[in-house]
Each structure stands twice: as C-alpha cells, then as structure tokens.
mmCIF file of the N, C-alpha and C atoms, coordinates in Angstrom:
data_MODEL
# 
_entry.id   MODEL 
# 
loop_
_atom_site.group_PDB 
_atom_site.id 
_atom_site.type_symbol 
_atom_site.label_atom_id 
_atom_site.label_alt_id 
_atom_site.label_comp_id 
_atom_site.label_asym_id 
_atom_site.label_entity_id 
_atom_site.label_seq_id 
_atom_site.pdbx_PDB_ins_code 
_atom_site.Cartn_x 
_atom_site.Cartn_y 
_atom_site.Cartn_z 
_atom_site.occupancy 
_atom_site.B_iso_or_equiv 
_atom_site.pdbx_formal_charge 
_atom_site.auth_seq_id 
_atom_site.auth_comp_id 
_atom_site.auth_asym_id 
_atom_site.auth_atom_id 
_atom_site.pdbx_PDB_model_num 
ATOM 1   N N  . MET A 1 1  ? -4.744  6.252   1.082   1.00 0.00 ? 1  MET A N  1 
ATOM 2   C CA . MET A 1 1  ? -5.870  5.383   1.348   1.00 0.00 ? 1  MET A CA 1 
ATOM 3   C C  . MET A 1 1  ? -6.139  5.337   2.843   1.00 0.00 ? 1  MET A C  1 
ATOM 4   N N  . SER A 1 2  ? -5.079  5.279   3.654   1.00 0.00 ? 2  SER A N  1 
ATOM 5   C CA . SER A 1 2  ? -5.261  5.177   5.097   1.00 0.00 ? 2  SER A CA 1 
ATOM 6   C C  . SER A 1 2  ? -5.912  6.422   5.684   1.00 0.00 ? 2  SER A C  1 
ATOM 7   N N  . GLU A 1 3  ? -5.867  7.516   4.956   1.00 0.00 ? 3  GLU A N  1 
ATOM 8   C CA . GLU A 1 3  ? -6.476  8.765   5.419   1.00 0.00 ? 3  GLU A CA 1 
ATOM 9   C C  . GLU A 1 3  ? -7.880  8.965   4.857   1.00 0.00 ? 3  GLU A C  1 
ATOM 10  N N  . GLY A 1 4  ? -8.392  7.977   4.136   1.00 0.00 ? 4  GLY A N  1 
ATOM 11  C CA . GLY A 1 4  ? -9.743  8.060   3.613   1.00 0.00 ? 4  GLY A CA 1 
ATOM 12  C C  . GLY A 1 4  ? -9.874  8.745   2.270   1.00 0.00 ? 4  GLY A C  1 
ATOM 13  N N  . HIS A 1 5  ? -8.785  9.000   1.592   1.00 0.00 ? 5  HIS A N  1 
ATOM 14  C CA . HIS A 1 5  ? -8.812  9.629   0.262   1.00 0.00 ? 5  HIS A CA 1 
ATOM 15  C C  . HIS A 1 5  ? -8.878  8.530   -0.795  1.00 0.00 ? 5  HIS A C  1 
ATOM 16  N N  . TRP A 1 6  ? -10.012 7.844   -0.838  1.00 0.00 ? 6  TRP A N  1 
ATOM 17  C CA . TRP A 1 6  ? -10.155 6.650   -1.660  1.00 0.00 ? 6  TRP A CA 1 
ATOM 18  C C  . TRP A 1 6  ? -10.011 6.909   -3.141  1.00 0.00 ? 6  TRP A C  1 
ATOM 19  N N  . GLU A 1 7  ? -10.649 7.941   -3.640  1.00 0.00 ? 7  GLU A N  1 
ATOM 20  C CA . GLU A 1 7  ? -10.598 8.200   -5.082  1.00 0.00 ? 7  GLU A CA 1 
ATOM 21  C C  . GLU A 1 7  ? -9.173  8.476   -5.539  1.00 0.00 ? 7  GLU A C  1 
ATOM 22  N N  . ASP A 1 8  ? -8.460  9.304   -4.797  1.00 0.00 ? 8  ASP A N  1 
ATOM 23  C CA . ASP A 1 8  ? -7.066  9.616   -5.126  1.00 0.00 ? 8  ASP A CA 1 
ATOM 24  C C  . ASP A 1 8  ? -6.199  8.366   -5.009  1.00 0.00 ? 8  ASP A C  1 
ATOM 25  N N  . ALA A 1 9  ? -6.426  7.596   -3.968  1.00 0.00 ? 9  ALA A N  1 
ATOM 26  C CA . ALA A 1 9  ? -5.651  6.364   -3.777  1.00 0.00 ? 9  ALA A CA 1 
ATOM 27  C C  . ALA A 1 9  ? -5.882  5.388   -4.924  1.00 0.00 ? 9  ALA A C  1 
ATOM 28  N N  . CYS A 1 10 ? -7.126  5.225   -5.329  1.00 0.00 ? 10 CYS A N  1 
ATOM 29  C CA . CYS A 1 10 ? -7.439  4.319   -6.440  1.00 0.00 ? 10 CYS A CA 1 
ATOM 30  C C  . CYS A 1 10 ? -6.719  4.755   -7.711  1.00 0.00 ? 10 CYS A C  1 
ATOM 31  N N  . ASP A 1 11 ? -6.737  6.040   -7.985  1.00 0.00 ? 11 ASP A N  1 
ATOM 32  C CA . ASP A 1 11 ? -6.046  6.556   -9.169  1.00 0.00 ? 11 ASP A CA 1 
ATOM 33  C C  . ASP A 1 11 ? -4.550  6.256   -9.111  1.00 0.00 ? 11 ASP A C  1 
ATOM 34  N N  . ARG A 1 12 ? -3.965  6.463   -7.949  1.00 0.00 ? 12 ARG A N  1 
ATOM 35  C CA . ARG A 1 12 ? -2.521  6.230   -7.807  1.00 0.00 ? 12 ARG A CA 1 
ATOM 36  C C  . ARG A 1 12 ? -2.166  4.749   -7.918  1.00 0.00 ? 12 ARG A C  1 
ATOM 37  N N  . PHE A 1 13 ? -2.983  3.892   -7.319  1.00 0.00 ? 13 PHE A N  1 
ATOM 38  C CA . PHE A 1 13 ? -2.724  2.455   -7.447  1.00 0.00 ? 13 PHE A CA 1 
ATOM 39  C C  . PHE A 1 13 ? -2.861  2.017   -8.901  1.00 0.00 ? 13 PHE A C  1 
ATOM 40  N N  . ALA A 1 14 ? -3.851  2.531   -9.603  1.00 0.00 ? 14 ALA A N  1 
ATOM 41  C CA . ALA A 1 14 ? -4.045  2.176   -11.015 1.00 0.00 ? 14 ALA A CA 1 
ATOM 42  C C  . ALA A 1 14 ? -2.861  2.637   -11.855 1.00 0.00 ? 14 ALA A C  1 
ATOM 43  N N  . GLN A 1 15 ? -2.369  3.830   -11.594 1.00 0.00 ? 15 GLN A N  1 
ATOM 44  C CA . GLN A 1 15 ? -1.198  4.334   -12.317 1.00 0.00 ? 15 GLN A CA 1 
ATOM 45  C C  . GLN A 1 15 ? 0.029   3.478   -12.037 1.00 0.00 ? 15 GLN A C  1 
ATOM 46  N N  . SER A 1 16 ? 0.226   3.139   -10.779 1.00 0.00 ? 16 SER A N  1 
ATOM 47  C CA . SER A 1 16 ? 1.360   2.305   -10.398 1.00 0.00 ? 16 SER A CA 1 
ATOM 48  C C  . SER A 1 16 ? 1.281   0.933   -11.060 1.00 0.00 ? 16 SER A C  1 
ATOM 49  N N  . LEU A 1 17 ? 0.089   0.364   -11.070 1.00 0.00 ? 17 LEU A N  1 
ATOM 50  C CA . LEU A 1 17 ? -0.115  -0.943  -11.677 1.00 0.00 ? 17 LEU A CA 1 
ATOM 51  C C  . LEU A 1 17 ? 0.181   -0.910  -13.169 1.00 0.00 ? 17 LEU A C  1 
ATOM 52  N N  . ALA A 1 18 ? -0.201  0.177   -13.831 1.00 0.00 ? 18 ALA A N  1 
ATOM 53  C CA . ALA A 1 18 ? 0.055   0.307   -15.261 1.00 0.00 ? 18 ALA A CA 1 
ATOM 54  C C  . ALA A 1 18 ? 1.558   0.383   -15.555 1.00 0.00 ? 18 ALA A C  1 
ATOM 55  N N  . LEU A 1 19 ? 2.301   1.012   -14.656 1.00 0.00 ? 19 LEU A N  1 
ATOM 56  C CA . LEU A 1 19 ? 3.746   1.154   -14.850 1.00 0.00 ? 19 LEU A CA 1 
ATOM 57  C C  . LEU A 1 19 ? 4.510   -0.124  -14.513 1.00 0.00 ? 19 LEU A C  1 
ATOM 58  N N  . GLU A 1 20 ? 4.088   -0.773  -13.446 1.00 0.00 ? 20 GLU A N  1 
ATOM 59  C CA . GLU A 1 20 ? 4.776   -1.985  -13.015 1.00 0.00 ? 20 GLU A CA 1 
ATOM 60  C C  . GLU A 1 20 ? 3.797   -2.910  -12.304 1.00 0.00 ? 20 GLU A C  1 
ATOM 61  N N  . PRO A 1 21 ? 3.240   -3.873  -13.034 1.00 0.00 ? 21 PRO A N  1 
ATOM 62  C CA . PRO A 1 21 ? 2.278   -4.791  -12.435 1.00 0.00 ? 21 PRO A CA 1 
ATOM 63  C C  . PRO A 1 21 ? 2.894   -5.562  -11.258 1.00 0.00 ? 21 PRO A C  1 
ATOM 64  N N  . ALA A 1 22 ? 2.196   -5.525  -10.127 1.00 0.00 ? 22 ALA A N  1 
ATOM 65  C CA . ALA A 1 22 ? 2.644   -6.231  -8.933  1.00 0.00 ? 22 ALA A CA 1 
ATOM 66  C C  . ALA A 1 22 ? 1.425   -6.692  -8.145  1.00 0.00 ? 22 ALA A C  1 
ATOM 67  N N  . VAL A 1 23 ? 1.546   -7.829  -7.500  1.00 0.00 ? 23 VAL A N  1 
ATOM 68  C CA . VAL A 1 23 ? 0.426   -8.395  -6.760  1.00 0.00 ? 23 VAL A CA 1 
ATOM 69  C C  . VAL A 1 23 ? -0.042  -7.451  -5.660  1.00 0.00 ? 23 VAL A C  1 
ATOM 70  N N  . GLY A 1 24 ? 0.897   -6.905  -4.898  1.00 0.00 ? 24 GLY A N  1 
ATOM 71  C CA . GLY A 1 24 ? 0.534   -6.014  -3.795  1.00 0.00 ? 24 GLY A CA 1 
ATOM 72  C C  . GLY A 1 24 ? -0.240  -4.800  -4.265  1.00 0.00 ? 24 GLY A C  1 
ATOM 73  N N  . THR A 1 25 ? 0.192   -4.228  -5.364  1.00 0.00 ? 25 THR A N  1 
ATOM 74  C CA . THR A 1 25 ? -0.501  -3.062  -5.915  1.00 0.00 ? 25 THR A CA 1 
ATOM 75  C C  . THR A 1 25 ? -1.907  -3.438  -6.357  1.00 0.00 ? 25 THR A C  1 
ATOM 76  N N  . LEU A 1 26 ? -2.036  -4.583  -6.977  1.00 0.00 ? 26 LEU A N  1 
ATOM 77  C CA . LEU A 1 26 ? -3.347  -5.045  -7.435  1.00 0.00 ? 26 LEU A CA 1 
ATOM 78  C C  . LEU A 1 26 ? -4.269  -5.322  -6.243  1.00 0.00 ? 26 LEU A C  1 
ATOM 79  N N  . LEU A 1 27 ? -3.734  -5.896  -5.179  1.00 0.00 ? 27 LEU A N  1 
ATOM 80  C CA . LEU A 1 27 ? -4.528  -6.119  -3.966  1.00 0.00 ? 27 LEU A CA 1 
ATOM 81  C C  . LEU A 1 27 ? -5.000  -4.787  -3.376  1.00 0.00 ? 27 LEU A C  1 
ATOM 82  N N  . ASN A 1 28 ? -4.103  -3.815  -3.337  1.00 0.00 ? 28 ASN A N  1 
ATOM 83  C CA . ASN A 1 28 ? -4.479  -2.496  -2.821  1.00 0.00 ? 28 ASN A CA 1 
ATOM 84  C C  . ASN A 1 28 ? -5.518  -1.822  -3.696  1.00 0.00 ? 28 ASN A C  1 
ATOM 85  N N  . LEU A 1 29 ? -5.369  -1.942  -5.005  1.00 0.00 ? 29 LEU A N  1 
ATOM 86  C CA . LEU A 1 29 ? -6.352  -1.355  -5.912  1.00 0.00 ? 29 LEU A CA 1 
ATOM 87  C C  . LEU A 1 29 ? -7.712  -2.021  -5.725  1.00 0.00 ? 29 LEU A C  1 
ATOM 88  N N  . ALA A 1 30 ? -7.730  -3.331  -5.600  1.00 0.00 ? 30 ALA A N  1 
ATOM 89  C CA . ALA A 1 30 ? -8.990  -4.048  -5.384  1.00 0.00 ? 30 ALA A CA 1 
ATOM 90  C C  . ALA A 1 30 ? -9.662  -3.600  -4.090  1.00 0.00 ? 30 ALA A C  1 
ATOM 91  N N  . THR A 1 31 ? -8.882  -3.460  -3.039  1.00 0.00 ? 31 THR A N  1 
ATOM 92  C CA . THR A 1 31 ? -9.410  -2.982  -1.757  1.00 0.00 ? 31 THR A CA 1 
ATOM 93  C C  . THR A 1 31 ? -9.981  -1.585  -1.899  1.00 0.00 ? 31 THR A C  1 
ATOM 94  N N  . CYS A 1 32 ? -9.270  -0.740  -2.605  1.00 0.00 ? 32 CYS A N  1 
ATOM 95  C CA . CYS A 1 32 ? -9.685  0.642   -2.806  1.00 0.00 ? 32 CYS A CA 1 
ATOM 96  C C  . CYS A 1 32 ? -10.991 0.719   -3.598  1.00 0.00 ? 32 CYS A C  1 
ATOM 97  N N  . VAL A 1 33 ? -11.058 -0.012  -4.699  1.00 0.00 ? 33 VAL A N  1 
ATOM 98  C CA . VAL A 1 33 ? -12.257 0.004   -5.540  1.00 0.00 ? 33 VAL A CA 1 
ATOM 99  C C  . VAL A 1 33 ? -13.440 -0.602  -4.788  1.00 0.00 ? 33 VAL A C  1 
ATOM 100 N N  . GLU A 1 34 ? -13.160 -1.620  -3.993  1.00 0.00 ? 34 GLU A N  1 
ATOM 101 C CA . GLU A 1 34 ? -14.224 -2.219  -3.184  1.00 0.00 ? 34 GLU A CA 1 
ATOM 102 C C  . GLU A 1 34 ? -14.826 -1.187  -2.246  1.00 0.00 ? 34 GLU A C  1 
ATOM 103 N N  . ARG A 1 35 ? -14.007 -0.364  -1.641  1.00 0.00 ? 35 ARG A N  1 
ATOM 104 C CA . ARG A 1 35 ? -14.493 0.704   -0.758  1.00 0.00 ? 35 ARG A CA 1 
ATOM 105 C C  . ARG A 1 35 ? -15.381 1.690   -1.501  1.00 0.00 ? 35 ARG A C  1 
ATOM 106 N N  . GLY A 1 36 ? -15.117 1.855   -2.788  1.00 0.00 ? 36 GLY A N  1 
ATOM 107 C CA . GLY A 1 36 ? -15.910 2.771   -3.595  1.00 0.00 ? 36 GLY A CA 1 
ATOM 108 C C  . GLY A 1 36 ? -17.255 2.207   -4.009  1.00 0.00 ? 36 GLY A C  1 
ATOM 109 N N  . GLY A 1 37 ? -17.448 0.901   -3.837  1.00 0.00 ? 37 GLY A N  1 
ATOM 110 C CA . GLY A 1 37 ? -18.746 0.301   -4.098  1.00 0.00 ? 37 GLY A CA 1 
ATOM 111 C C  . GLY A 1 37 ? -18.972 -0.247  -5.497  1.00 0.00 ? 37 GLY A C  1 
ATOM 112 N N  . ASP A 1 38 ? -17.947 -0.278  -6.336  1.00 0.00 ? 38 ASP A N  1 
ATOM 113 C CA . ASP A 1 38 ? -18.090 -0.802  -7.695  1.00 0.00 ? 38 ASP A CA 1 
ATOM 114 C C  . ASP A 1 38 ? -17.862 -2.312  -7.669  1.00 0.00 ? 38 ASP A C  1 
ATOM 115 N N  . THR A 1 39 ? -18.927 -3.071  -7.423  1.00 0.00 ? 39 THR A N  1 
ATOM 116 C CA . THR A 1 39 ? -18.821 -4.512  -7.205  1.00 0.00 ? 39 THR A CA 1 
ATOM 117 C C  . THR A 1 39 ? -18.301 -5.256  -8.427  1.00 0.00 ? 39 THR A C  1 
ATOM 118 N N  . VAL A 1 40 ? -18.750 -4.904  -9.602  1.00 0.00 ? 40 VAL A N  1 
ATOM 119 C CA . VAL A 1 40 ? -18.315 -5.607  -10.817 1.00 0.00 ? 40 VAL A CA 1 
ATOM 120 C C  . VAL A 1 40 ? -16.812 -5.436  -11.018 1.00 0.00 ? 40 VAL A C  1 
ATOM 121 N N  . ARG A 1 41 ? -16.339 -4.208  -10.920 1.00 0.00 ? 41 ARG A N  1 
ATOM 122 C CA . ARG A 1 41 ? -14.900 -3.954  -11.088 1.00 0.00 ? 41 ARG A CA 1 
ATOM 123 C C  . ARG A 1 41 ? -14.116 -4.598  -9.948  1.00 0.00 ? 41 ARG A C  1 
ATOM 124 N N  . THR A 1 42 ? -14.660 -4.542  -8.740  1.00 0.00 ? 42 THR A N  1 
ATOM 125 C CA . THR A 1 42 ? -14.000 -5.145  -7.594  1.00 0.00 ? 42 THR A CA 1 
ATOM 126 C C  . THR A 1 42 ? -13.802 -6.638  -7.811  1.00 0.00 ? 42 THR A C  1 
ATOM 127 N N  . CYS A 1 43 ? -14.840 -7.324  -8.258  1.00 0.00 ? 43 CYS A N  1 
ATOM 128 C CA . CYS A 1 43 ? -14.737 -8.761  -8.518  1.00 0.00 ? 43 CYS A CA 1 
ATOM 129 C C  . CYS A 1 43 ? -13.666 -9.045  -9.561  1.00 0.00 ? 43 CYS A C  1 
ATOM 130 N N  . SER A 1 44 ? -13.634 -8.249  -10.595 1.00 0.00 ? 44 SER A N  1 
ATOM 131 C CA . SER A 1 44 ? -12.634 -8.430  -11.639 1.00 0.00 ? 44 SER A CA 1 
ATOM 132 C C  . SER A 1 44 ? -11.222 -8.243  -11.088 1.00 0.00 ? 44 SER A C  1 
ATOM 133 N N  . LEU A 1 45 ? -11.027 -7.222  -10.276 1.00 0.00 ? 45 LEU A N  1 
ATOM 134 C CA . LEU A 1 45 ? -9.701  -6.951  -9.712  1.00 0.00 ? 45 LEU A CA 1 
ATOM 135 C C  . LEU A 1 45 ? -9.258  -8.038  -8.742  1.00 0.00 ? 45 LEU A C  1 
ATOM 136 N N  . TRP A 1 46 ? -10.185 -8.515  -7.901  1.00 0.00 ? 46 TRP A N  1 
ATOM 137 C CA . TRP A 1 46 ? -9.824  -9.598  -6.975  1.00 0.00 ? 46 TRP A CA 1 
ATOM 138 C C  . TRP A 1 46 ? -9.468  -10.862 -7.747  1.00 0.00 ? 46 TRP A C  1 
ATOM 139 N N  . ALA A 1 47 ? -10.187 -11.145 -8.822  1.00 0.00 ? 47 ALA A N  1 
ATOM 140 C CA . ALA A 1 47 ? -9.877  -12.325 -9.635  1.00 0.00 ? 47 ALA A CA 1 
ATOM 141 C C  . ALA A 1 47 ? -8.508  -12.172 -10.301 1.00 0.00 ? 47 ALA A C  1 
ATOM 142 N N  . GLN A 1 48 ? -8.207  -10.983 -10.796 1.00 0.00 ? 48 GLN A N  1 
ATOM 143 C CA . GLN A 1 48 ? -6.891  -10.727 -11.379 1.00 0.00 ? 48 GLN A CA 1 
ATOM 144 C C  . GLN A 1 48 ? -5.798  -10.885 -10.328 1.00 0.00 ? 48 GLN A C  1 
ATOM 145 N N  . ALA A 1 49 ? -6.047  -10.391 -9.127  1.00 0.00 ? 49 ALA A N  1 
ATOM 146 C CA . ALA A 1 49 ? -5.067  -10.500 -8.043  1.00 0.00 ? 49 ALA A CA 1 
ATOM 147 C C  . ALA A 1 49 ? -4.837  -11.964 -7.679  1.00 0.00 ? 49 ALA A C  1 
ATOM 148 N N  . ARG A 1 50 ? -5.912  -12.740 -7.601  1.00 0.00 ? 50 ARG A N  1 
ATOM 149 C CA . ARG A 1 50 ? -5.796  -14.174 -7.314  1.00 0.00 ? 50 ARG A CA 1 
ATOM 150 C C  . ARG A 1 50 ? -4.937  -14.865 -8.363  1.00 0.00 ? 50 ARG A C  1 
ATOM 151 N N  . ASP A 1 51 ? -5.235  -14.580 -9.621  1.00 0.00 ? 51 ASP A N  1 
ATOM 152 C CA . ASP A 1 51 ? -4.514  -15.228 -10.715 1.00 0.00 ? 51 ASP A CA 1 
ATOM 153 C C  . ASP A 1 51 ? -3.045  -14.810 -10.741 1.00 0.00 ? 51 ASP A C  1 
ATOM 154 N N  . MET A 1 52 ? -2.776  -13.533 -10.514 1.00 0.00 ? 52 MET A N  1 
ATOM 155 C CA . MET A 1 52 ? -1.398  -13.052 -10.509 1.00 0.00 ? 52 MET A CA 1 
ATOM 156 C C  . MET A 1 52 ? -0.632  -13.652 -9.327  1.00 0.00 ? 52 MET A C  1 
ATOM 157 N N  . ALA A 1 53 ? -1.280  -13.717 -8.169  1.00 0.00 ? 53 ALA A N  1 
ATOM 158 C CA . ALA A 1 53 ? -0.631  -14.286 -6.992  1.00 0.00 ? 53 ALA A CA 1 
ATOM 159 C C  . ALA A 1 53 ? -0.291  -15.757 -7.228  1.00 0.00 ? 53 ALA A C  1 
ATOM 160 N N  . ARG A 1 54 ? -1.197  -16.491 -7.829  1.00 0.00 ? 54 ARG A N  1 
ATOM 161 C CA . ARG A 1 54 ? -0.927  -17.900 -8.150  1.00 0.00 ? 54 ARG A CA 1 
ATOM 162 C C  . ARG A 1 54 ? 0.256   -18.010 -9.100  1.00 0.00 ? 54 ARG A C  1 
ATOM 163 N N  . ALA A 1 55 ? 0.251   -17.177 -10.130 1.00 0.00 ? 55 ALA A N  1 
ATOM 164 C CA . ALA A 1 55 ? 1.319   -17.215 -11.134 1.00 0.00 ? 55 ALA A CA 1 
ATOM 165 C C  . ALA A 1 55 ? 2.677   -16.841 -10.537 1.00 0.00 ? 55 ALA A C  1 
ATOM 166 N N  . LYS A 1 56 ? 2.668   -15.973 -9.537  1.00 0.00 ? 56 LYS A N  1 
ATOM 167 C CA . LYS A 1 56 ? 3.917   -15.522 -8.907  1.00 0.00 ? 56 LYS A CA 1 
ATOM 168 C C  . LYS A 1 56 ? 4.322   -16.408 -7.731  1.00 0.00 ? 56 LYS A C  1 
ATOM 169 N N  . GLY A 1 57 ? 3.527   -17.454 -7.446  1.00 0.00 ? 57 GLY A N  1 
ATOM 170 C CA . GLY A 1 57 ? 3.857   -18.363 -6.360  1.00 0.00 ? 57 GLY A CA 1 
ATOM 171 C C  . GLY A 1 57 ? 3.642   -17.765 -4.981  1.00 0.00 ? 57 GLY A C  1 
ATOM 172 N N  . SER A 1 58 ? 2.544   -17.036 -4.823  1.00 0.00 ? 58 SER A N  1 
ATOM 173 C CA . SER A 1 58 ? 2.218   -16.403 -3.544  1.00 0.00 ? 58 SER A CA 1 
ATOM 174 C C  . SER A 1 58 ? 0.870   -16.929 -3.039  1.00 0.00 ? 58 SER A C  1 
ATOM 175 N N  . PRO A 1 59 ? 0.866   -18.126 -2.450  1.00 0.00 ? 59 PRO A N  1 
ATOM 176 C CA . PRO A 1 59 ? -0.402  -18.737 -2.044  1.00 0.00 ? 59 PRO A CA 1 
ATOM 177 C C  . PRO A 1 59 ? -1.161  -17.941 -0.981  1.00 0.00 ? 59 PRO A C  1 
ATOM 178 N N  . GLU A 1 60 ? -0.444  -17.234 -0.104  1.00 0.00 ? 60 GLU A N  1 
ATOM 179 C CA . GLU A 1 60 ? -1.131  -16.448 0.924   1.00 0.00 ? 60 GLU A CA 1 
ATOM 180 C C  . GLU A 1 60 ? -1.955  -15.329 0.294   1.00 0.00 ? 60 GLU A C  1 
ATOM 181 N N  . ARG A 1 61 ? -1.361  -14.672 -0.672  1.00 0.00 ? 61 ARG A N  1 
ATOM 182 C CA . ARG A 1 61 ? -2.077  -13.581 -1.342  1.00 0.00 ? 61 ARG A CA 1 
ATOM 183 C C  . ARG A 1 61 ? -3.208  -14.127 -2.219  1.00 0.00 ? 61 ARG A C  1 
ATOM 184 N N  . ALA A 1 62 ? -2.990  -15.265 -2.839  1.00 0.00 ? 62 ALA A N  1 
ATOM 185 C CA . ALA A 1 62 ? -4.049  -15.885 -3.632  1.00 0.00 ? 62 ALA A CA 1 
ATOM 186 C C  . ALA A 1 62 ? -5.227  -16.240 -2.731  1.00 0.00 ? 62 ALA A C  1 
ATOM 187 N N  . LYS A 1 63 ? -4.945  -16.753 -1.543  1.00 0.00 ? 63 LYS A N  1 
ATOM 188 C CA . LYS A 1 63 ? -5.997  -17.112 -0.589  1.00 0.00 ? 63 LYS A CA 1 
ATOM 189 C C  . LYS A 1 63 ? -6.747  -15.874 -0.129  1.00 0.00 ? 63 LYS A C  1 
ATOM 190 N N  . LEU A 1 64 ? -6.036  -14.793 0.120   1.00 0.00 ? 64 LEU A N  1 
ATOM 191 C CA . LEU A 1 64 ? -6.678  -13.534 0.494   1.00 0.00 ? 64 LEU A CA 1 
ATOM 192 C C  . LEU A 1 64 ? -7.667  -13.102 -0.580  1.00 0.00 ? 64 LEU A C  1 
ATOM 193 N N  . ALA A 1 65 ? -7.235  -13.133 -1.833  1.00 0.00 ? 65 ALA A N  1 
ATOM 194 C CA . ALA A 1 65 ? -8.106  -12.742 -2.942  1.00 0.00 ? 65 ALA A CA 1 
ATOM 195 C C  . ALA A 1 65 ? -9.287  -13.694 -3.075  1.00 0.00 ? 65 ALA A C  1 
ATOM 196 N N  . GLU A 1 66 ? -9.047  -14.989 -2.929  1.00 0.00 ? 66 GLU A N  1 
ATOM 197 C CA . GLU A 1 66 ? -10.140 -15.970 -3.007  1.00 0.00 ? 66 GLU A CA 1 
ATOM 198 C C  . GLU A 1 66 ? -11.173 -15.718 -1.912  1.00 0.00 ? 66 GLU A C  1 
ATOM 199 N N  . ASP A 1 67 ? -10.703 -15.427 -0.711  1.00 0.00 ? 67 ASP A N  1 
ATOM 200 C CA . ASP A 1 67 ? -11.619 -15.142 0.400   1.00 0.00 ? 67 ASP A CA 1 
ATOM 201 C C  . ASP A 1 67 ? -12.468 -13.911 0.119   1.00 0.00 ? 67 ASP A C  1 
ATOM 202 N N  . ARG A 1 68 ? -11.855 -12.876 -0.456  1.00 0.00 ? 68 ARG A N  1 
ATOM 203 C CA . ARG A 1 68 ? -12.606 -11.665 -0.772  1.00 0.00 ? 68 ARG A CA 1 
ATOM 204 C C  . ARG A 1 68 ? -13.623 -11.929 -1.872  1.00 0.00 ? 68 ARG A C  1 
ATOM 205 N N  . LEU A 1 69 ? -13.239 -12.701 -2.865  1.00 0.00 ? 69 LEU A N  1 
ATOM 206 C CA . LEU A 1 69 ? -14.166 -13.065 -3.936  1.00 0.00 ? 69 LEU A CA 1 
ATOM 207 C C  . LEU A 1 69 ? -15.376 -13.806 -3.360  1.00 0.00 ? 69 LEU A C  1 
ATOM 208 N N  . ALA A 1 70 ? -15.113 -14.742 -2.476  1.00 0.00 ? 70 ALA A N  1 
ATOM 209 C CA . ALA A 1 70 ? -16.209 -15.502 -1.871  1.00 0.00 ? 70 ALA A CA 1 
ATOM 210 C C  . ALA A 1 70 ? -17.098 -14.621 -1.013  1.00 0.00 ? 70 ALA A C  1 
ATOM 211 N N  . ARG A 1 71 ? -16.497 -13.734 -0.235  1.00 0.00 ? 71 ARG A N  1 
ATOM 212 C CA . ARG A 1 71 ? -17.262 -12.843 0.630   1.00 0.00 ? 71 ARG A CA 1 
ATOM 213 C C  . ARG A 1 71 ? -18.172 -11.927 -0.171  1.00 0.00 ? 71 ARG A C  1 
ATOM 214 N N  . LEU A 1 72 ? -17.687 -11.505 -1.324  1.00 0.00 ? 72 LEU A N  1 
ATOM 215 C CA . LEU A 1 72 ? -18.475 -10.610 -2.174  1.00 0.00 ? 72 LEU A CA 1 
ATOM 216 C C  . LEU A 1 72 ? -19.485 -11.364 -3.046  1.00 0.00 ? 72 LEU A C  1 
ATOM 217 N N  . GLY A 1 73 ? -19.373 -12.681 -3.094  1.00 0.00 ? 73 GLY A N  1 
ATOM 218 C CA . GLY A 1 73 ? -20.264 -13.470 -3.942  1.00 0.00 ? 73 GLY A CA 1 
ATOM 219 C C  . GLY A 1 73 ? -19.943 -13.359 -5.409  1.00 0.00 ? 73 GLY A C  1 
ATOM 220 N N  . CYS A 1 74 ? -18.678 -13.148 -5.704  1.00 0.00 ? 74 CYS A N  1 
ATOM 221 C CA . CYS A 1 74 ? -18.247 -13.014 -7.103  1.00 0.00 ? 74 CYS A CA 1 
ATOM 222 C C  . CYS A 1 74 ? -18.220 -14.384 -7.768  1.00 0.00 ? 74 CYS A C  1 
ATOM 223 N N  . PRO A 1 75 ? -18.517 -14.408 -9.059  1.00 0.00 ? 75 PRO A N  1 
ATOM 224 C CA . PRO A 1 75 ? -18.483 -15.688 -9.787  1.00 0.00 ? 75 PRO A CA 1 
ATOM 225 C C  . PRO A 1 75 ? -17.062 -16.204 -9.960  1.00 0.00 ? 75 PRO A C  1 
# 
C-alpha cells in the first residue's frame, strides 16, 4: 500500500481479514478501499472497524473510524 499498489494491497488486506479478523487489518482495508473511490464499501468498512474497535475495547481506533465516517458523510 505504501508503494501505491492499492488494488493488490486491498486484496491482501481482505484475505488477511478473512483468515483472522483484526481491527488493524480492517482499518487498513478501509483506508485502501477509500483510496480506490468506492464510497459505499468504504463507509461500510469504516463502520465495521468502529464497531469492532468498540467491541475490542480500543477507543482510539473507534474514534479514528468515527472521524473517517464523519469526514466522508457516511450515515
């Protein structure tokens, strides 16, 4: 992702998430998909990240996701 290979990065984050769901992976996937311009999917991923972060007791990550949701105008 840091080298600009967004499509490949998104695929890898999605695969990783499917194998072992983790807040960090979900945040990275949301960031990656957001770069690709898919607003509907991005909103869904940020909301999932917010909810997972809350459930895992990670308020900083939940706040990050909430801020991104607000910035994007997601419901």
